[in-house]
C-alpha positions in Angstrom: 110.9 87.9 79.0 110.9 89.2 82.1 110.6 87.2 85.2 108.9 87.5 88.7 110.5 85.8 91.5 107.8 83.4 93.3 108.2 80.8 96.1 107.3 77.0 95.9 107.0 74.6 98.9 107.9 71.2 97.9 108.4 68.4 100.5 112.4 67.6 100.9 112.4 64.5 99.4 111.1 65.9 96.3 113.2 68.7 96.1 116.3 66.9 96.1 115.0 64.4 93.5 114.4 67.7 91.4 118.1 68.9 92.4 119.3 65.4 91.2 117.7 65.7 88.0 118.6 69.1 87.1 121.9 67.9 88.0 121.9 64.9 85.3 120.6 67.5 82.6 122.9 70.0 83.0 119.4 72.0 83.9 118.5 74.8 86.3 115.6 73.5 89.0 113.6 76.8 87.9 114.0 76.1 84.1 112.7 72.1 85.2 109.8 73.9 86.9 109.2 76.4 84.3 109.2 73.4 81.6 106.7 71.4 83.8 104.1 74.3 84.4 104.2 74.6 80.7 103.6 71.4 79.6 100.8 70.3 82.4 99.1 73.1 82.9 99.6 76.1 80.2 99.5 73.7 77.0 97.0 74.6 74.7 93.1 72.9 74.6 93.3 70.5 71.8 91.4 71.9 68.9 90.0 70.4 65.3 90.0 66.9 64.6 92.3 65.7 67.8 89.4 67.1 69.8 86.6 64.8 68.1 87.5 61.7 70.3 88.7 61.8 74.1 87.9 58.3 74.8 90.0 54.6 74.7 90.2 53.3 71.7 90.6 49.5 71.4 91.5 49.0 67.9 94.7 49.3 65.9 96.4 52.0 64.2 95.1 50.4 60.8 91.5 51.2 61.7 91.7 54.1 63.9 89.2 55.9 61.6 86.5 53.3 62.9 85.9 55.2 65.9 84.1 57.7 64.0 81.9 55.2 62.1 78.0 55.4 63.0 76.8 52.2 64.9 
């Protein structure tokens, strides 16, 4: 995969925290940024049964199908 260099401006404290996380996880800062972009902004839109209900559900896992029952 070819990469294109880009520039991102972050507040100093966020950049320090990002470098700390990269050090702790033995990862490069660029890898963490790419991973975050993919997981937050580039993830595929949910389709199929998962996308039928996006509201809160107050029940338990035992009665999760009740969310789709007719009133």
